[in-house]
C-alpha positions as CSV (number, residue, x, y, z in Angstrom):
1,X,-0.4,-14.7,-27.8
2,X,-3.8,-16.7,-28.4
3,X,-6.6,-15.3,-25.9
4,X,-7.9,-18.5,-25.7
5,X,-4.5,-20.6,-24.6
6,X,-4.8,-18.3,-22.2
7,X,-8.2,-19.0,-21.1
8,X,-7.1,-23.1,-21.0
9,X,-3.9,-22.1,-18.8
10,X,-6.4,-21.0,-16.3
11,X,-8.6,-23.7,-16.4
12,X,-5.4,-26.1,-16.0
13,X,-4.5,-24.3,-12.7
14,X,-7.7,-24.2,-11.2
15,X,-7.4,-27.9,-11.5
16,X,-4.7,-28.1,-9.3
17,X,-3.0,-26.5,-5.9
18,X,-2.9,-22.3,-6.0
19,X,0.8,-21.5,-7.0
20,X,2.4,-19.4,-3.9
21,X,0.2,-20.4,-1.3
22,X,2.5,-18.3,1.1
23,X,1.5,-15.7,-1.2
24,X,-2.1,-16.4,-0.7
25,X,-2.0,-16.3,2.9
26,X,0.1,-12.9,3.2
27,X,-1.9,-11.4,0.4
28,X,-5.8,-11.1,2.4
29,X,-7.2,-8.0,3.6
30,X,-10.3,-7.9,5.8
31,X,-12.6,-6.4,4.1
32,X,-14.7,-3.6,6.2
33,X,-17.7,-3.8,3.4
34,X,-20.4,-5.7,2.2
35,X,-20.2,-7.6,-0.8
36,X,-20.9,-7.8,-3.6
37,X,-19.2,-4.3,-4.4
38,X,-19.9,-2.8,-8.0
39,X,-17.2,-0.5,-9.3
40,X,-17.2,1.4,-12.3
41,X,-14.3,2.1,-14.9
42,X,-13.5,3.4,-17.6
43,X,-14.7,0.2,-19.8
44,X,-17.8,-0.1,-17.6
45,X,-18.3,-1.7,-14.7
46,X,-17.1,-4.7,-12.8
47,X,-18.4,-6.8,-9.6
48,X,-16.4,-8.1,-7.4
49,X,-18.5,-11.1,-5.6
50,X,-16.7,-11.7,-2.3
51,X,-13.9,-10.4,-0.3
52,X,-10.3,-10.4,-3.0
53,X,-7.3,-13.2,-1.7
54,X,-5.2,-12.7,-4.9
55,X,-5.0,-10.1,-6.1
56,X,-2.7,-8.8,-9.5
57,X,-2.1,-5.0,-9.8
58,X,-1.5,-3.4,-13.5
59,X,-1.2,0.6,-12.7
60,X,1.9,2.2,-11.8
61,X,0.8,3.5,-8.1
62,X,-1.8,0.6,-7.9
63,X,-0.1,-1.6,-5.0
64,X,-0.1,1.1,-2.1
65,X,-3.7,1.7,-1.5
66,X,-4.1,-2.5,-1.4
67,X,-1.0,-2.4,0.8
68,X,-2.5,0.3,3.0
69,X,-4.9,-2.0,3.5
70,X,-3.8,-4.8,4.4
71,X,-3.8,-6.7,0.6
72,X,-0.5,-6.9,-0.6
73,X,-0.5,-7.9,-4.7
74,X,0.6,-10.9,-5.3
75,X,1.8,-9.4,-9.3
76,X,2.5,-6.2,-10.9
77,X,4.3,-4.5,-13.4
78,X,7.9,-3.4,-13.6
79,X,7.6,0.4,-14.4
80,X,11.3,1.1,-13.5
81,X,14.7,0.5,-15.5
82,X,16.3,-0.4,-12.6
83,X,13.1,-1.6,-10.2
84,X,13.7,-1.9,-6.3
85,X,14.7,-5.0,-4.4
86,X,11.9,-7.6,-4.5
87,X,10.4,-5.0,-6.3
88,X,9.2,-3.4,-2.5
89,X,10.1,0.3,-2.2
90,X,11.2,1.5,1.2
91,X,7.6,2.4,1.9
92,X,5.7,-0.8,0.7
93,X,8.3,-3.3,2.5
94,X,6.5,-3.6,5.8
95,X,3.3,-3.8,4.6
96,X,4.2,-6.7,1.9
97,X,5.7,-8.5,4.9
98,X,7.1,-12.0,3.4
99,X,5.2,-11.8,-0.1
100,X,7.2,-11.2,-3.0
101,X,5.2,-9.6,-5.9
102,X,5.8,-11.6,-8.9
103,X,6.5,-9.2,-12.3
104,X,3.9,-10.0,-14.7
105,X,4.6,-6.8,-17.3
106,X,6.5,-4.0,-17.6
107,X,4.5,-0.9,-17.9
108,X,1.3,-1.2,-20.5
109,X,2.7,-4.5,-22.0
110,X,1.3,-7.6,-19.6
111,X,2.2,-11.2,-20.2
112,X,-1.2,-13.2,-20.0
113,X,0.2,-16.6,-18.9
114,X,2.0,-15.2,-15.8
115,X,-1.0,-13.4,-14.8
116,X,-3.4,-16.4,-15.2
117,X,-1.0,-18.5,-13.9
118,X,-1.0,-17.2,-10.6
119,X,-5.0,-17.7,-10.3
120,X,-5.8,-13.9,-9.1
121,X,-9.4,-13.6,-8.1
122,X,-9.5,-9.4,-9.0
123,X,-7.2,-7.4,-11.3
124,X,-6.9,-3.6,-11.0
125,X,-5.3,-1.6,-13.3
126,X,-6.4,1.8,-11.8
127,X,-3.3,3.8,-12.6
128,X,-2.5,2.7,-16.3
129,X,-2.9,3.0,-19.9
130,X,-4.5,-0.4,-20.2
131,X,-6.8,-0.3,-23.5
132,X,-9.9,-1.8,-24.5
133,X,-8.6,-4.3,-26.5
134,X,-6.5,-5.7,-23.2
135,X,-9.3,-4.6,-20.9
136,X,-10.8,-7.8,-23.1
137,X,-8.1,-10.0,-22.5
138,X,-7.4,-9.5,-19.1
139,X,-10.9,-9.6,-17.7
140,X,-11.0,-13.5,-19.3
141,X,-8.7,-14.3,-16.6
142,X,-10.6,-12.8,-13.5
143,X,-12.9,-10.1,-12.8
144,X,-10.8,-6.6,-13.7
145,X,-11.4,-2.8,-13.1
146,X,-9.8,-0.3,-15.0
147,X,-9.0,3.5,-15.3
148,X,-11.8,5.6,-13.1
149,X,-13.9,7.2,-15.9
150,X,-14.1,10.5,-17.0
151,X,-10.6,11.4,-16.8
152,X,-7.8,10.7,-19.7
153,X,-5.2,8.2,-19.1
154,X,-2.6,8.6,-15.9
155,X,-4.2,12.4,-14.6
156,X,-7.0,11.2,-12.1
157,X,-6.3,12.7,-8.8
158,X,-4.6,10.2,-6.1
159,X,-7.7,10.6,-4.2
160,X,-9.6,9.3,-6.8
161,X,-7.9,6.3,-7.5
162,X,-7.1,5.5,-3.9
163,X,-10.6,5.2,-3.2
164,X,-11.3,3.2,-6.9
165,X,-9.1,0.8,-5.3
166,X,-10.1,0.5,-1.9
167,X,-13.4,0.4,-2.9
168,X,-12.9,-2.7,-4.9
169,X,-11.8,-4.6,-2.2
170,X,-14.6,-3.8,0.2
171,X,-12.6,-0.9,2.1
172,X,-14.2,2.1,1.0
173,X,-14.7,3.5,4.4
174,X,-11.0,2.9,5.0
175,X,-10.0,4.7,1.8
176,X,-11.8,8.1,2.6
177,X,-9.8,7.9,5.9
178,X,-6.6,7.4,4.1
179,X,-7.3,10.0,1.7
180,X,-8.3,12.4,4.9
181,X,-5.4,11.6,6.5
182,X,-2.9,12.0,3.9
183,X,-4.5,15.3,2.8
184,X,-4.1,16.7,6.7
185,X,-0.1,15.6,6.4
186,X,0.3,17.8,3.1
187,X,-2.0,20.7,4.9
188,X,0.4,20.9,7.9
189,X,3.7,21.2,5.1
190,X,1.4,23.9,3.6
191,X,0.6,25.7,6.7
192,X,4.2,25.3,8.2
193,X,5.4,27.3,4.8
194,X,3.0,30.6,3.8
195,X,5.9,31.6,1.8
196,X,5.8,28.9,-0.9
197,X,2.2,30.4,-1.5
198,X,4.1,33.1,-3.1
199,X,6.7,30.8,-5.0
200,X,6.5,29.2,-8.2
201,X,7.7,25.8,-8.8
202,X,8.0,23.0,-11.3
203,X,9.0,19.4,-12.3
204,X,11.1,18.0,-15.5
205,X,12.7,15.4,-17.2
206,X,14.9,16.1,-20.1
207,X,14.3,14.4,-23.3
208,X,16.5,15.5,-25.5
209,X,16.4,17.6,-27.2
210,X,13.4,19.1,-25.0
211,X,12.4,19.3,-21.5
212,X,9.3,17.9,-20.7
213,X,7.7,19.6,-17.6
214,X,5.2,18.0,-15.9
215,X,1.4,19.9,-15.2
216,X,-1.8,19.7,-13.4
217,X,-2.9,16.0,-13.7
218,X,1.1,14.8,-13.0
219,X,0.8,13.2,-9.4
220,X,4.6,15.3,-9.2
221,X,2.9,18.8,-9.9
222,X,-0.4,18.4,-8.1
223,X,1.5,17.7,-5.0
224,X,3.7,20.9,-5.5
225,X,1.1,22.5,-5.5
226,X,-1.0,21.1,-3.0
227,X,2.1,22.1,-0.6
228,X,1.1,25.5,-2.1
229,X,3.6,26.7,-5.1
230,X,2.1,28.1,-8.2
231,X,2.2,26.5,-11.4
232,X,3.8,28.0,-14.0
233,X,0.4,29.6,-16.2
234,X,2.9,29.5,-19.5
235,X,3.5,25.8,-18.8
236,X,-0.5,24.8,-18.6
237,X,-0.8,26.9,-21.4
238,X,1.5,25.0,-23.8
239,X,0.6,21.4,-21.9
240,X,-3.0,22.4,-23.3
241,X,-5.0,20.2,-21.1
242,X,-2.6,17.1,-21.0
243,X,-0.5,16.7,-18.2
244,X,3.0,17.3,-19.0
245,X,4.6,20.1,-21.8
246,X,7.1,19.7,-23.9
247,X,9.3,22.9,-23.8
248,X,11.8,23.4,-26.5
249,X,15.5,24.4,-25.7
250,X,14.1,27.9,-27.6
251,X,12.2,28.0,-24.5
252,X,14.1,27.0,-21.8
253,X,13.1,30.9,-20.1
254,X,10.0,29.0,-19.4
255,X,12.1,26.6,-16.5
256,X,13.1,30.0,-14.8
257,X,11.2,29.0,-11.8
258,X,11.7,29.9,-8.3
259,X,12.3,26.3,-7.4
260,X,13.4,23.8,-10.3
261,X,13.2,19.8,-9.6
262,X,14.8,17.7,-12.1
263,X,14.1,14.1,-12.3
264,X,17.2,12.2,-14.1
265,X,17.9,8.7,-14.2
266,X,21.8,8.8,-13.7
267,X,24.6,11.0,-12.7
268,X,25.5,10.9,-16.8
269,X,21.8,12.0,-17.7
270,X,22.5,14.7,-14.9
271,X,25.6,16.4,-16.2
272,X,24.2,16.1,-19.7
273,X,21.4,18.6,-18.5
274,X,23.9,20.5,-16.8
275,X,25.8,21.4,-19.7
276,X,23.5,22.9,-21.9
277,X,23.6,26.1,-23.0
278,X,20.5,27.4,-22.9
279,X,19.5,25.5,-18.9
280,X,22.8,26.9,-17.7
281,X,22.1,30.5,-18.7
282,X,19.0,30.4,-16.8
283,X,18.9,32.5,-13.3
284,X,17.3,29.8,-11.2
285,X,20.3,27.7,-12.2
286,X,23.0,30.9,-11.7
287,X,21.4,31.3,-8.4
288,X,21.5,26.8,-7.5
289,X,17.3,27.1,-7.2
290,X,17.4,23.8,-9.1
291,X,17.5,20.1,-7.3
292,X,17.9,16.9,-9.2
293,X,16.5,13.7,-8.2
294,X,17.4,10.2,-9.6
295,X,15.0,8.1,-11.3
296,X,16.1,5.4,-9.4
297,X,16.3,6.4,-6.1
298,X,13.2,6.2,-3.7
299,X,12.4,9.2,-3.0
300,X,11.4,10.6,-6.5
301,X,9.4,7.3,-6.6
302,X,7.7,7.9,-3.7
303,X,7.0,11.6,-5.2
304,X,5.9,10.0,-8.4
305,X,3.9,7.5,-6.6
306,X,1.0,9.8,-5.1
307,X,-0.1,7.2,-2.4
308,X,-1.5,7.3,1.2
309,X,1.4,5.6,2.3
310,X,3.9,7.2,-0.6
311,X,3.4,10.6,0.6
312,X,4.6,10.8,3.7
313,X,8.1,9.3,3.1
314,X,8.0,11.6,0.0
315,X,7.6,14.4,2.2
316,X,10.4,13.5,4.7
317,X,12.7,13.6,2.2
318,X,11.3,16.5,-0.3
319,X,10.3,19.1,2.7
320,X,14.1,19.5,3.4
321,X,15.1,19.4,0.2
322,X,12.6,22.6,-0.8
323,X,13.2,24.5,2.5
324,X,17.4,24.1,1.4
325,X,16.7,26.0,-1.9
326,X,17.6,30.1,-1.2
327,X,15.0,32.1,-2.8
328,X,15.1,34.1,-5.9
329,X,17.5,37.3,-6.0
330,X,16.9,40.4,-8.4
């Protein structure tokens, strides 16, 4: 795929009327700050000259902070084996309105022609694995804001990328308010459950033959810590600074926490995990302190998104689930 061809596509598209006129109208938000805005990121800094009206996001959770400030992305990447209808999760539907975001890539593989054809005036790849080479390509299409600097890929706290994204669209003050409001919701839950501070919890997936347990820097693990649960120190040591740890079947004892959430993409995978002898032998399983969450359902996606609009949805589902897990017995 030649970049020169993509740039030519942009030039040709600029000569005609914008594609998806309805999306352009519904995607613009009213900026609360003055422009231009300069945002520093992993690959330098980007100036946004005016309030953007046609925004494409290339990161996993990037649409949500935009939706929270009234900007509906016209293009997004697909991160799911089974994407939601119209690429909209339930907590996003009202904010998207009539806009149906077009898929412009899968995970960290971008379709440059599709991106160019949508004629974006801003591209955001905050919670992404965008490389320097990809940034160099995409930024030739439109001003591009890459990942926050000073954080390894996919480890920036949700507060950081929320502020990062909202600043890029001139809504820095509103971004700060969203962070404060969302933190207050999480604090309310933690205050209502002081007993959780005395319990350990973990979130994991199965990647045969090992178990992938999430650690500090992962949005799911960070949410559990914010709710008051203790993170297993052995998992943090095994992760060695990364946001997850690979636990071998021989060390399945590390899964024996007070509350264990298991993300599984299908009933077949859930059955496969449950049938593993080293898994079934753990007290956390025998005492029914494990809860499975389907990765194709909204609840697990909302937990994983870790955004000002997904967290309230996630907490409504997650808190009753956690409350229903019995305390460990000796």
